[in-house]
N, C-alpha and C positions, 0 to 999 in steps of 0.2 A: 504494500500500500504506500500511499504518499508519505506518511510519517516515517516508515522504515527507509524509504529512498532518501528522505531529507536527512535522517540521522546518518545514513551511509555517506551522503555528500559532505556533511559536517565532519564526519570521521576522516575523510580524505583531506579536506581543506585544513583540518587542524594539525596536519603534519608540518605545516609551515608556521614559523614563529609569528609572523605578522598576522596571519589568519587566526592564530590562537587568541591574540589580543582583540581582533575585530569581532570574533564570535562571542567572546565574553562581553565586550562592550555593547553588542547588539542584543544582549539578554538571552543568549543561546544555552547557557548552562542549566537554568531551571527547567526548561522543557525537556532537556536530555535526561535530567534526573527523574522527571515525571515519567518519561518513557521507560527508563530502567526499572522503575518501580511498578508501573501499571500497564505497560505496553504488551503487545503480542510477543511471542517468543522471538521472532525476528527483530522486532523493534527493540526489545531488551538487549539483545546481543549487539546490535549496531550502536545503541546508545552507550553501552558500556565501553565499546571500542572508541567512540567519539570522546567520552570522558577521559579515557586513557590518553588519547592523543592530545587533548586539551591540557592535561596535567603535565605531560612530558616537558621537562626543562622550563616550566612556567610556574614558579612558586606562587605567584598571585592567583593563578587558576586553581592550584591545589587547595588554597584557603577558600576560594569562592565555591568550589565544588562541595567542600565540607559544610560551609555555611548554608548552602542550598539544600542540605540534607542528603547529599549523595553517597555518604558512606554506608548507611543502613541498607539501601537497596543493592549496593554492590556486594556487601557481605551476604545478603540473602541469595543473590545470584551465584556467588562463589560456593555457597553451601548447597543450594537446592536447584540450581539452574540446569539447563542442558549442558552438554560437554562444551559447546562453543561459548555459551554464556559464562560458564565457570572459568574458561581460559581468559576471556576478555576482562571479566570482573576481577580475577586474581591479579592480572597484570596491572589493572587500574589501581587496585588497592596497594600493590607493591610500590607503584609510583607515588600515590598519595602518602604512603608511610614515610617518605623522605622528609615530610614536615613533622616536627616533634609534636605539635598539638594534635595532628591527625593520628599519630600513633596511639594516643590515649583513646581517641574515639573508636579506632578500629579494634583495639583490644577489648 
């Protein structure tokens, strides 16, 4: 569906540092967190991948993802998701855990 395609596009765009900033400034983090929590299986996987890429080498986005409530749905996907969801969510959590405040929230 459209939301899954949009999350996939953001996932690809977020591999670029300038795009990471632009996506966050445009309010893209909260909808991705919502998809990771409440979307279809495909939407959840793409959203987790997009959150992973948004957090990579972008400390401000690591904080923003946590503030948007992103840790709990990623933990849920890592625990109970499909194999693909588990892989993306675990990688995102690994990236988010580079922030000390996030380590407490993840634990």
